[in-house]
N, C-alpha and C positions, 0 to 999 in steps of 0.2 A: 504494498501501499504505499511507503512512505516515501517508495524511486518512480514508479511507475511503472517498472516491467511488468510484464505479461509475462502468461505463454509455458513453458514448463523451463525448471529451471536446472544446471547443471553445478554441483559444487565439487571444489578441486581444495586438496587442503596438502600441505606441505612441511615439515616439523615435528616437534618433539615438543617435550610438555611443559620447557624450559625457552623455547622461542619456534615461531612459526604464524602460518596465516593460510587464508581460506578464501576463496574468492564467490562466490556466484551474479551470472552464468559464470563460465569459458568464457567468455568477449572483452576484446577489449573497443574502449575500457573500460574493467571491473566495475560494472555500475555497481558489488556491494562486495566490499572488500576489510576486512580483520583477520592483522597479524597482535600477539604477543609475543611481552620476553620479560624472564625473570631473574633475577641474579642467579648467576652457577655457571654451573661446564661454558666459562671463557667469560660468562660474563658481568663483572667488576658493579658495584654499587654506583660504584662515580659515572663510568656509560648510561648505567641507567638514567643518576639526574645528568645527566648532561644532555641526553634524549631528551629528557620533558621540556629541563633548561628551553630549548635551544625549538622544540613546535610553543610552547609560551611565544619567548617573543614574537617568532612569526607570526602567531593566531592573537599577540594581543595585536601588534601593526595592524589589521586589521581588524579590530574591531568584537576580536571573538569576547566571547562567554564564559563568562567561571561554572564551571561547573557547584551543585551543589557538594558539599560539605562531605554528605557521605559517601558519595563515587568517590572521595581521593582527592588526589590535588589535576585538576585537569580543568581543559578551553573543549568550547564549539566553537565553529568558524564557519564563516563560508569566504574562502579565500574568489578574488578576483584579478585576471590579468596577474598571473602567479606562472611557472614556470610545472605550475601542479595544477593547471586545469583542466584534465583530464578529469581530475577529482575533485570538486573543490567542495566540496561540503566532507567537514572532515572531527572530526571529536577524539579524542584523546588525556591515559584521564592512567598518572600511578601510582595503585595503591596495594597493603599490605590484601594479603590473606595465604593463612598461618603459617601463619610470622614473616611475610617473605614479601618486600616488596617486586608488584607486576608493572609492565604498563599495556596498554591499551590499545588498540589505534582500530582506529571504524570509518572509513572511506566510501564516500557515494559519488556516483557520475551527477546524480541529478536527485533534486525532488517534485513528487510531484507539484501540475499546480493548486497550490490553494491550502500547502501545506506550512507547515510555520518548520525549519527547517531544521533551526539549534532545537526545537525542540522535544523534535523527535529523533537529534541525535541526542540530545540527551535520557531520552528512554532509552534508543542500544541500547548506547550505554550500560546502563543500569541489566537492563536479561542478557547483556555480553560478562555481563560480573557472576551474577549470579547466573548463568549455564559454567562461567570458567569457574567459578565454587566444587558449585558439583560434577560439571567431571574432571579435574585434582583434586579436589574430597578438601577444601579450603571453604572457608567464612569470610569473605569480601567482606575490609574494614577489624580486621583481627593480627 
């Protein structure tokens, strides 16, 4: 509903529990893309912090909106006139789950007419964190 994509969706997933991404459908640009990363397996806390700080700086330049505190440290944005224009709707959050920092990014190529993209991105992040916790057996926020 959010993206306005219709028809059958085929998803592709790559990665592991510590890092990876999935997208659907498998076309370019991906109408929906989700990536995740956590400290461990070669990813340091400093690197995770660097990535979130970089996203925060970029999103702030485009009037990004801070996410509610229960979703951790994050922002949602619609980027315009950037090299990232193929997926301008973006939300990123660094949050604790199972005592480790996690970073989840969600990118959309478009938002259906009449929808509030920032509100929808925030809702999608809430769903993603809940699913992440279920899949990786941790509780978001802890």
